[in-house]
C-alpha positions in Angstrom: 0.0 0.0 0.0 1.2 3.6 -0.7 1.2 6.6 1.6 -0.9 9.4 0.0 1.0 12.2 1.8 4.4 10.8 0.6 3.1 10.8 -3.0 1.7 14.3 -2.8 4.8 15.8 -1.3 7.0 14.5 -4.3 4.9 16.3 -7.0 6.9 18.6 -9.1 4.9 21.7 -10.3 5.2 22.9 -13.9 3.7 25.5 -16.3 1.8 23.9 -19.1 0.2 25.4 -22.2 -3.6 25.2 -21.6 -4.4 24.9 -25.2 -2.0 21.9 -25.6 -3.3 20.2 -22.4 -7.2 20.7 -23.2 -7.4 20.8 -27.0 -4.1 19.8 -28.5 -3.4 23.2 -30.0 -0.9 25.6 -28.3 -2.7 28.8 -27.0 0.0 30.7 -25.2 -2.1 30.6 -22.0 -0.2 29.0 -19.3 -1.6 26.9 -16.4 0.0 25.3 -13.3 0.1 21.5 -13.3 2.4 18.7 -12.2 5.2 17.0 -14.2 3.8 13.5 -13.7 0.5 11.7 -13.0 -0.1 10.1 -9.7 -2.4 7.2 -8.5 -5.1 9.9 -7.9 -5.1 11.0 -11.5 -8.1 9.8 -13.3 -7.8 8.0 -16.5 -8.3 10.0 -19.8 -11.2 8.7 -21.9 -11.3 10.2 -25.4 -14.6 11.7 -26.4 -16.5 9.7 -29.1 
């Protein structure tokens, strides 16, 4: 079993392009996120 607090403490914050994250096209608008997914990150399901 894993310790959630330990996992959260090791996250590395990064700036990501919002357009690339949400639509796949760069927008120049930066949003804050994390460098890697965690066990708490939901799976991405493409829209049909």
